[in-house]
Backbone as JSON Lines, residues from 0, in Angstrom:
{"i":0,"aa":"M","n":[-3.07,12.39,65.37],"ca":[-3.49,13.02,64.5],"c":[-3.5,12.0,63.2]}
{"i":1,"aa":"A","n":[-3.4,10.3,63.63],"ca":[-3.8,9.5,63.08],"c":[-5.18,8.32,63.59]}
{"i":2,"aa":"Y","n":[-5.32,8.69,64.98],"ca":[-6.39,8.6,65.33],"c":[-7.66,9.25,64.86]}
{"i":3,"aa":"L","n":[-7.49,10.64,64.83],"ca":[-8.61,11.41,63.99],"c":[-9.2,10.62,62.51]}
{"i":4,"aa":"I","n":[-8.19,10.55,62.16],"ca":[-8.41,10.0,60.71],"c":[-8.95,8.78,60.47]}
{"i":5,"aa":"V","n":[-8.48,7.75,61.68],"ca":[-8.76,6.88,61.73],"c":[-10.97,6.99,62.12]}
{"i":6,"aa":"K","n":[-10.93,7.76,62.92],"ca":[-12.33,7.6,63.49],"c":[-13.17,8.55,62.27]}
{"i":7,"aa":"T","n":[-12.47,9.63,61.81],"ca":[-13.21,9.95,60.85],"c":[-13.4,9.19,59.54]}
{"i":8,"aa":"L","n":[-12.58,7.83,59.15],"ca":[-13.39,7.1,58.29],"c":[-14.03,6.23,58.85]}
{"i":9,"aa":"H","n":[-13.9,5.25,59.92],"ca":[-15.12,4.91,60.86],"c":[-16.27,5.34,60.78]}
{"i":10,"aa":"L","n":[-16.25,6.34,60.75],"ca":[-18.04,7.27,60.95],"c":[-18.06,7.57,59.76]}
{"i":11,"aa":"L","n":[-17.28,8.13,58.56],"ca":[-17.92,7.65,57.2],"c":[-18.4,6.97,56.48]}
{"i":12,"aa":"F","n":[-18.04,5.55,56.75],"ca":[-18.49,4.37,56.95],"c":[-19.72,3.7,57.52]}
{"i":13,"aa":"D","n":[-20.11,4.0,58.77],"ca":[-20.99,3.43,59.53],"c":[-22.26,4.29,58.69]}
{"i":14,"aa":"I","n":[-21.78,5.8,58.11],"ca":[-23.03,6.94,57.71],"c":[-23.33,5.81,56.41]}
{"i":15,"aa":"A","n":[-22.95,5.71,55.59],"ca":[-23.1,4.43,54.67],"c":[-23.79,3.51,54.4]}
{"i":16,"aa":"W","n":[-22.75,2.53,56.01],"ca":[-24.03,1.51,56.21],"c":[-25.08,1.86,56.8]}
{"i":17,"aa":"M","n":[-25.29,2.71,57.52],"ca":[-26.5,3.09,57.88],"c":[-27.47,3.33,56.79]}
{"i":18,"aa":"A","n":[-27.15,3.84,55.78],"ca":[-28.17,4.65,54.78],"c":[-28.55,3.07,54.37]}
{"i":19,"aa":"A","n":[-27.7,2.12,54.24],"ca":[-28.15,1.15,53.02],"c":[-29.21,0.52,54.64]}
{"i":20,"aa":"V","n":[-29.04,0.23,55.71],"ca":[-29.82,-0.01,56.58],"c":[-30.77,0.25,56.79]}
{"i":21,"aa":"F","n":[-30.96,2.14,56.74],"ca":[-32.33,2.32,56.75],"c":[-33.22,1.76,55.52]}
{"i":22,"aa":"Y","n":[-32.08,1.95,54.38],"ca":[-33.17,1.85,53.18],"c":[-33.58,0.46,52.38]}
{"i":23,"aa":"L","n":[-32.74,-0.08,52.97],"ca":[-33.15,-1.63,52.32],"c":[-34.93,-2.18,52.52]}
{"i":24,"aa":"P","n":[-35.05,-1.39,54.02],"ca":[-36.61,-2.26,54.39],"c":[-37.78,-1.74,53.4]}
{"i":25,"aa":"R","n":[-37.28,-0.31,52.91],"ca":[-38.19,0.64,52.44],"c":[-38.69,0.0,51.09]}
{"i":26,"aa":"I","n":[-37.44,-0.56,51.27],"ca":[-37.03,-1.14,49.36],"c":[-38.47,-2.78,49.35]}
{"i":27,"aa":"L","n":[-38.17,-3.52,50.61],"ca":[-38.97,-4.38,51.0],"c":[-40.15,-3.75,51.07]}
{"i":28,"aa":"V","n":[-41.09,-2.87,51.48],"ca":[-42.27,-2.41,51.63],"c":[-42.5,-2.21,50.37]}
{"i":29,"aa":"N","n":[-41.42,-1.65,49.52],"ca":[-42.39,-1.22,48.05],"c":[-42.21,-2.75,47.39]}
{"i":30,"aa":"L","n":[-41.46,-3.8,47.95],"ca":[-42.01,-4.72,47.27],"c":[-43.21,-5.46,47.57]}
{"i":31,"aa":"A","n":[-43.22,-5.35,49.01],"ca":[-44.84,-5.65,49.28],"c":[-46.16,-5.1,48.57]}
{"i":32,"aa":"E","n":[-45.75,-3.81,48.53],"ca":[-47.25,-3.09,47.25],"c":[-46.82,-3.25,46.01]}
{"i":33,"aa":"A","n":[-45.75,-3.78,45.54],"ca":[-45.63,-3.79,43.97],"c":[-46.37,-5.42,43.89]}
{"i":34,"aa":"Q","n":[-47.16,-5.75,44.47],"ca":[-47.7,-7.35,44.02],"c":[-48.3,-7.34,42.61]}
{"i":35,"aa":"G","n":[-47.78,-8.1,41.92],"ca":[-48.64,-7.92,40.03],"c":[-48.17,-7.21,39.08]}
{"i":36,"aa":"Q","n":[-46.81,-6.5,39.71],"ca":[-46.4,-5.48,38.44],"c":[-44.29,-6.42,38.9]}
{"i":37,"aa":"P","n":[-44.78,-7.11,37.71],"ca":[-43.69,-7.92,37.37],"c":[-42.22,-6.79,37.42]}
{"i":38,"aa":"Q","n":[-42.59,-5.51,36.26],"ca":[-41.5,-4.94,35.81],"c":[-41.11,-3.86,37.22]}
{"i":39,"aa":"V","n":[-41.67,-3.52,38.38],"ca":[-41.59,-2.79,39.26],"c":[-40.78,-3.84,40.47]}
{"i":40,"aa":"Q","n":[-40.99,-4.9,40.63],"ca":[-40.63,-5.58,41.5],"c":[-39.32,-6.28,40.69]}
{"i":41,"aa":"A","n":[-39.04,-6.38,39.48],"ca":[-37.99,-6.52,38.94],"c":[-36.9,-5.36,39.38]}
{"i":42,"aa":"R","n":[-37.3,-4.39,38.92],"ca":[-36.32,-3.0,39.24],"c":[-36.09,-3.03,40.77]}
{"i":43,"aa":"L","n":[-37.28,-3.16,41.62],"ca":[-36.73,-3.46,42.87],"c":[-36.04,-4.21,43.39]}
{"i":44,"aa":"H","n":[-35.91,-5.41,43.23],"ca":[-34.87,-6.9,43.61],"c":[-33.72,-6.19,42.93]}
{"i":45,"aa":"L","n":[-33.68,-5.64,41.63],"ca":[-31.95,-5.34,41.3],"c":[-31.29,-4.33,42.42]}
{"i":46,"aa":"M","n":[-32.57,-3.23,42.41],"ca":[-31.97,-2.27,43.58],"c":[-31.35,-2.85,45.06]}
{"i":47,"aa":"G","n":[-32.46,-3.7,45.28],"ca":[-32.16,-4.34,46.79],"c":[-30.83,-5.22,46.41]}
{"i":48,"aa":"R","n":[-30.58,-5.55,45.59],"ca":[-29.91,-6.87,45.98],"c":[-27.85,-5.67,45.46]}
{"i":49,"aa":"R","n":[-28.48,-4.73,44.61],"ca":[-27.07,-3.99,45.05],"c":[-26.91,-2.86,45.99]}
{"i":50,"aa":"L","n":[-28.11,-2.77,46.67],"ca":[-27.99,-2.04,47.84],"c":[-27.31,-2.87,48.87]}
{"i":51,"aa":"Y","n":[-27.54,-3.89,48.89],"ca":[-27.57,-4.9,50.16],"c":[-25.6,-5.49,50.16]}
{"i":52,"aa":"K","n":[-25.18,-5.09,49.1],"ca":[-23.69,-5.56,48.24],"c":[-23.11,-4.51,48.8]}
{"i":53,"aa":"F","n":[-23.52,-3.3,48.76],"ca":[-22.96,-2.32,49.18],"c":[-23.1,-2.06,50.99]}
{"i":54,"aa":"G","n":[-24.08,-2.15,51.11],"ca":[-24.18,-2.18,52.76],"c":[-23.28,-3.11,53.48]}
{"i":55,"aa":"H","n":[-23.1,-4.36,52.7],"ca":[-22.26,-5.62,53.49],"c":[-20.48,-4.76,53.46]}
{"i":56,"aa":"N","n":[-20.53,-4.32,52.11],"ca":[-19.4,-3.83,51.47],"c":[-18.89,-2.19,52.97]}
{"i":57,"aa":"M","n":[-19.68,-1.83,52.59],"ca":[-19.68,-0.37,53.92],"c":[-19.38,-0.89,55.65]}
{"i":58,"aa":"F","n":[-19.96,-1.79,55.81],"ca":[-20.11,-2.67,57.04],"c":[-18.6,-2.67,57.33]}
{"i":59,"aa":"G","n":[-17.83,-3.65,56.16],"ca":[-16.78,-4.7,56.27],"c":[-15.93,-3.01,56.7]}
{"i":60,"aa":"F","n":[-15.69,-2.09,56.16],"ca":[-15.07,-0.99,56.05],"c":[-14.96,-0.63,57.66]}
{"i":61,"aa":"A","n":[-16.27,-0.01,57.8],"ca":[-16.69,0.38,59.22],"c":[-15.79,-0.55,60.34]}
{"i":62,"aa":"F","n":[-16.65,-1.73,59.96],"ca":[-15.68,-3.0,60.93],"c":[-14.48,-2.62,61.32]}
{"i":63,"aa":"V","n":[-13.43,-2.45,60.36],"ca":[-11.9,-2.45,60.33],"c":[-11.67,-1.22,61.03]}
{"i":64,"aa":"F","n":[-12.22,-0.31,60.24],"ca":[-11.9,1.04,61.37],"c":[-11.9,1.41,62.62]}
{"i":65,"aa":"G","n":[-13.4,0.64,62.98],"ca":[-13.62,0.39,63.91],"c":[-12.64,-0.48,64.92]}
{"i":66,"aa":"L","n":[-12.59,-1.52,64.24],"ca":[-11.21,-2.3,65.32],"c":[-10.19,-1.74,65.72]}
{"i":67,"aa":"V","n":[-9.52,-0.92,64.72],"ca":[-8.16,-0.51,64.83],"c":[-8.69,0.72,66.05]}
{"i":68,"aa":"L","n":[-9.7,1.49,65.87],"ca":[-10.11,2.13,67.02],"c":[-10.07,1.0,68.43]}
{"i":69,"aa":"W","n":[-10.52,-0.26,68.63],"ca":[-10.72,-0.34,69.96],"c":[-9.74,-1.17,69.92]}
{"i":70,"aa":"E","n":[-8.72,-1.34,69.47],"ca":[-7.32,-2.41,69.63],"c":[-6.18,-1.67,69.23]}
{"i":71,"aa":"G","n":[-6.26,-0.98,68.23],"ca":[-4.94,-0.35,67.46],"c":[-3.87,0.4,68.61]}
{"i":72,"aa":"W","n":[-4.69,0.82,69.72],"ca":[-3.24,1.58,70.68],"c":[-2.61,0.2,70.97]}
{"i":73,"aa":"R","n":[-2.84,-1.01,71.05],"ca":[-1.87,-1.67,71.46],"c":[-0.9,-1.98,70.42]}
{"i":74,"aa":"L","n":[-1.02,-2.0,69.08],"ca":[-0.37,-2.11,68.01],"c":[0.51,-0.82,67.64]}
{"i":75,"aa":"F","n":[0.01,0.8,68.04],"ca":[0.69,1.43,67.27],"c":[0.39,2.74,68.82]}
{"i":76,"aa":"P","n":[0.76,2.27,69.88],"ca":[0.89,3.16,71.4],"c":[0.99,4.11,70.87]}
{"i":77,"aa":"A","n":[1.93,5.11,70.03],"ca":[2.05,6.33,70.15],"c":[1.26,7.12,69.45]}
{"i":78,"aa":"S","n":[0.58,6.45,68.35],"ca":[-0.61,7.14,67.69],"c":[-1.63,6.94,67.67]}
{"i":79,"aa":"L","n":[-2.15,5.63,68.3],"ca":[-3.92,5.77,69.0],"c":[-3.74,5.28,70.44]}
{"i":80,"aa":"P","n":[-4.82,6.33,70.83],"ca":[-4.99,6.18,72.1],"c":[-5.72,5.31,72.25]}
{"i":81,"aa":"N","n":[-5.95,4.33,73.98],"ca":[-6.91,3.57,74.18],"c":[-7.79,4.42,74.83]}
{"i":82,"aa":"V","n":[-9.18,4.86,73.78],"ca":[-10.51,5.03,73.89],"c":[-11.21,4.53,74.9]}
{"i":83,"aa":"V","n":[-10.33,3.12,74.81],"ca":[-11.97,2.41,75.85],"c":[-11.69,1.83,77.15]}
{"i":84,"aa":"G","n":[-10.44,1.49,77.73],"ca":[-10.3,1.3,78.82],"c":[-11.02,0.19,79.81]}
{"i":85,"aa":"S","n":[-11.03,0.48,80.8],"ca":[-12.43,-0.65,81.33],"c":[-13.6,-0.4,81.37]}
{"i":86,"aa":"R","n":[-14.32,0.56,80.4],"ca":[-15.38,0.92,80.74],"c":[-16.31,-0.11,79.67]}
{"i":87,"aa":"H","n":[-17.67,-0.2,80.32],"ca":[-18.46,-1.32,79.42],"c":[-19.62,-0.54,78.47]}
{"i":88,"aa":"W","n":[-19.47,0.56,78.02],"ca":[-20.5,1.64,77.26],"c":[-20.1,0.97,75.53]}
{"i":89,"aa":"L","n":[-18.9,0.42,75.31],"ca":[-18.27,-0.61,73.96],"c":[-19.29,-1.66,74.02]}
{"i":90,"aa":"D","n":[-18.99,-2.23,74.97],"ca":[-19.87,-3.72,74.95],"c":[-21.38,-3.17,74.59]}
{"i":91,"aa":"A","n":[-22.16,-2.4,75.08],"ca":[-23.78,-2.38,75.07],"c":[-23.85,-2.07,73.33]}
{"i":92,"aa":"K","n":[-22.42,-1.19,73.35],"ca":[-22.51,-0.28,71.72],"c":[-22.5,-1.61,70.71]}
{"i":93,"aa":"L","n":[-21.69,-2.33,71.06],"ca":[-21.32,-3.51,69.92],"c":[-22.53,-4.64,70.35]}
{"i":94,"aa":"L","n":[-23.42,-4.9,71.11],"ca":[-24.41,-5.47,71.1],"c":[-25.72,-4.85,69.98]}
{"i":95,"aa":"L","n":[-25.4,-3.21,70.35],"ca":[-26.27,-2.79,69.46],"c":[-26.01,-3.17,67.94]}
{"i":96,"aa":"V","n":[-24.77,-2.85,68.02],"ca":[-24.48,-2.98,66.43],"c":[-24.74,-4.12,66.03]}
{"i":97,"aa":"A","n":[-24.43,-5.41,66.54],"ca":[-24.77,-6.77,66.06],"c":[-25.96,-6.87,65.88]}
{"i":98,"aa":"L","n":[-27.26,-6.06,66.07],"ca":[-28.5,-6.07,66.37],"c":[-28.86,-5.47,64.87]}
{"i":99,"aa":"L","n":[-28.45,-4.89,64.68],"ca":[-28.35,-3.41,63.2],"c":[-27.48,-4.62,62.38]}
{"i":100,"aa":"L","n":[-27.41,-5.42,62.66],"ca":[-26.38,-6.29,61.72],"c":[-27.18,-7.19,61.26]}
{"i":101,"aa":"A","n":[-27.79,-7.93,62.35],"ca":[-28.95,-8.77,62.03],"c":[-30.06,-8.69,61.72]}
{"i":102,"aa":"H","n":[-30.38,-7.05,61.4],"ca":[-31.47,-6.44,61.1],"c":[-31.4,-6.46,59.36]}
{"i":103,"aa":"F","n":[-30.31,-6.25,59.25],"ca":[-29.71,-6.1,58.06],"c":[-29.47,-7.09,57.2]}
{"i":104,"aa":"I","n":[-29.03,-8.18,57.7],"ca":[-29.26,-9.2,57.17],"c":[-30.24,-10.66,56.75]}
{"i":105,"aa":"W","n":[-31.33,-9.71,58.06],"ca":[-32.76,-10.51,57.78],"c":[-33.36,-10.16,56.79]}
{"i":106,"aa":"C","n":[-32.73,-8.73,56.67],"ca":[-33.35,-8.06,55.15],"c":[-33.23,-8.51,54.07]}
{"i":107,"aa":"G","n":[-31.7,-8.52,54.01],"ca":[-31.19,-9.48,52.53],"c":[-31.98,-10.75,52.94]}
{"i":108,"aa":"R","n":[-32.12,-11.95,53.65],"ca":[-32.89,-12.8,53.29],"c":[-34.31,-12.43,53.0]}
{"i":109,"aa":"L","n":[-34.79,-11.61,53.29],"ca":[-36.49,-11.43,52.91],"c":[-35.75,-10.97,51.52]}
{"i":110,"aa":"L","n":[-35.44,-10.01,51.15],"ca":[-35.32,-10.16,49.73],"c":[-35.09,-11.11,48.8]}
{"i":111,"aa":"K","n":[-33.88,-11.89,49.36],"ca":[-33.66,-12.9,48.66],"c":[-35.39,-14.09,48.1]}
{"i":112,"aa":"R","n":[-35.69,-14.29,49.61],"ca":[-36.6,-15.23,49.51],"c":[-38.0,-14.21,48.17]}
{"i":113,"aa":"S","n":[-37.57,-13.08,48.09],"ca":[-39.0,-12.59,47.48],"c":[-39.02,-12.66,46.11]}
{"i":114,"aa":"E","n":[-38.03,-12.03,45.59],"ca":[-36.54,-12.89,44.7],"c":[-36.93,-13.99,43.96]}
{"i":115,"aa":"A","n":[-36.99,-15.02,44.96],"ca":[-36.93,-16.97,44.75],"c":[-38.68,-16.51,44.28]}
{"i":116,"aa":"G","n":[-39.35,-16.24,44.63],"ca":[-41.21,-16.15,44.69],"c":[-42.07,-15.97,45.91]}
{"i":117,"aa":"G","n":[-40.81,-16.89,46.57],"ca":[-41.62,-16.63,48.2],"c":[-42.35,-15.13,48.54]}
{"i":118,"aa":"A","n":[-42.93,-15.19,49.76],"ca":[-44.43,-14.09,50.08],"c":[-43.21,-13.6,51.02]}
{"i":119,"aa":"L","n":[-43.45,-12.33,50.93],"ca":[-42.84,-11.23,52.14],"c":[-43.98,-11.03,53.34]}
{"i":120,"aa":"P","n":[-43.76,-10.41,54.29],"ca":[-45.0,-9.7,55.26],"c":[-45.51,-8.63,54.75]}
{"i":121,"aa":"T","n":[-47.22,-9.16,55.65],"ca":[-47.51,-7.04,55.27],"c":[-46.62,-6.13,54.71]}
{"i":122,"aa":"A","n":[-47.29,-5.14,54.22],"ca":[-46.6,-3.75,53.67],"c":[-46.58,-3.37,55.18]}
{"i":123,"aa":"G","n":[-47.7,-3.75,55.9],"ca":[-47.88,-2.85,57.38],"c":[-46.9,-3.63,58.49]}
{"i":124,"aa":"A","n":[-46.6,-4.81,58.42],"ca":[-45.69,-5.42,59.62],"c":[-44.24,-5.06,58.75]}
{"i":125,"aa":"L","n":[-43.53,-4.91,57.72],"ca":[-42.35,-4.25,57.26],"c":[-42.15,-2.75,57.75]}
{"i":126,"aa":"R","n":[-43.17,-2.03,57.59],"ca":[-43.24,-0.86,57.87],"c":[-42.8,-0.67,59.42]}
{"i":127,"aa":"W","n":[-43.25,-1.19,60.52],"ca":[-42.86,-1.72,61.17],"c":[-41.34,-2.01,61.68]}
{"i":128,"aa":"F","n":[-41.09,-3.16,61.03],"ca":[-39.69,-3.75,60.76],"c":[-39.09,-2.72,60.87]}
{"i":129,"aa":"N","n":[-39.06,-1.92,59.93],"ca":[-37.99,-0.54,58.94],"c":[-37.78,0.5,59.46]}
{"i":130,"aa":"E","n":[-38.66,0.45,61.47],"ca":[-38.47,1.56,62.26],"c":[-37.25,0.7,63.07]}
{"i":131,"aa":"L","n":[-37.11,-0.42,63.54],"ca":[-36.39,-0.91,64.79],"c":[-34.52,-0.09,64.41]}
{"i":132,"aa":"P","n":[-33.83,0.04,63.05],"ca":[-32.93,0.44,63.01],"c":[-32.86,1.47,63.6]}
{"i":133,"aa":"V","n":[-33.88,2.6,63.45],"ca":[-33.81,3.83,64.3],"c":[-33.53,3.74,65.89]}
{"i":134,"aa":"L","n":[-34.33,3.0,67.01],"ca":[-34.37,3.06,67.98],"c":[-32.63,2.26,68.21]}
{"i":135,"aa":"F","n":[-31.95,1.4,67.45],"ca":[-30.93,0.85,68.01],"c":[-29.52,2.27,67.84]}
{"i":136,"aa":"L","n":[-30.15,2.54,66.49],"ca":[-28.69,3.63,65.92],"c":[-28.92,4.53,67.51]}
{"i":137,"aa":"L","n":[-30.24,4.89,68.0],"ca":[-30.4,6.19,68.87],"c":[-29.58,5.43,70.08]}
{"i":138,"aa":"G","n":[-29.75,4.3,70.04],"ca":[-28.62,3.5,71.46],"c":[-27.67,3.78,71.18]}
{"i":139,"aa":"V","n":[-26.99,3.79,69.82],"ca":[-25.56,3.58,69.66],"c":[-25.1,5.13,69.85]}
{"i":140,"aa":"V","n":[-25.99,5.93,69.41],"ca":[-25.4,7.37,69.52],"c":[-25.11,7.95,71.03]}
{"i":141,"aa":"F","n":[-26.48,7.64,71.47],"ca":[-26.5,7.72,73.28],"c":[-24.78,7.18,73.75]}
{"i":142,"aa":"L","n":[-24.94,6.02,73.55],"ca":[-23.64,4.96,74.44],"c":[-22.37,5.92,74.01]}
{"i":143,"aa":"V","n":[-22.16,6.24,72.57],"ca":[-20.66,6.81,72.24],"c":[-20.69,8.13,72.6]}
{"i":144,"aa":"L","n":[-22.08,9.23,73.06],"ca":[-21.68,10.28,73.28],"c":[-21.54,10.82,75.23]}
{"i":145,"aa":"A","n":[-22.52,9.82,75.57],"ca":[-22.49,9.87,77.13],"c":[-21.16,8.96,77.74]}
{"i":146,"aa":"K","n":[-21.09,7.87,77.11],"ca":[-20.9,6.8,77.76],"c":[-20.57,6.57,79.48]}
{"i":147,"aa":"P","n":[-22.24,6.44,79.19],"ca":[-22.96,5.9,80.67],"c":[-21.86,5.12,81.38]}
{"i":148,"aa":"F","n":[-21.25,4.36,81.59],"ca":[-20.76,3.33,82.27],"c":[-19.95,2.63,81.61]}
């Protein structure tokens, strides 16, 4: 039962974090398109800052529960099974999660640059940048479900 609770909480916080990962780049696109509209830009900067903070908090919770799933069996062998063993699908999944985190952090830096008056990439470039997390998440979901290696 403990395993299912921890896994459920990990998935819940993953979903919340992914909402921020998907929406923050869209805010950047809107910022790039709102040149010359200071009130709109101020609102988008506020939304972006709040979303970035929310995303970091959700990632932190997801990370803690993921760590418990990954290594918790060493501390609580009666409650949490060793779900990984010697399989390497988790290594690939963690690489993709690291890429998602790097993407999210880069979005935060672009947001801070924009708030400081710096230029953003074009809206078209940001739209492409917005699609990268979908590909990374596709890989994560496949690895978790298929455990191919």
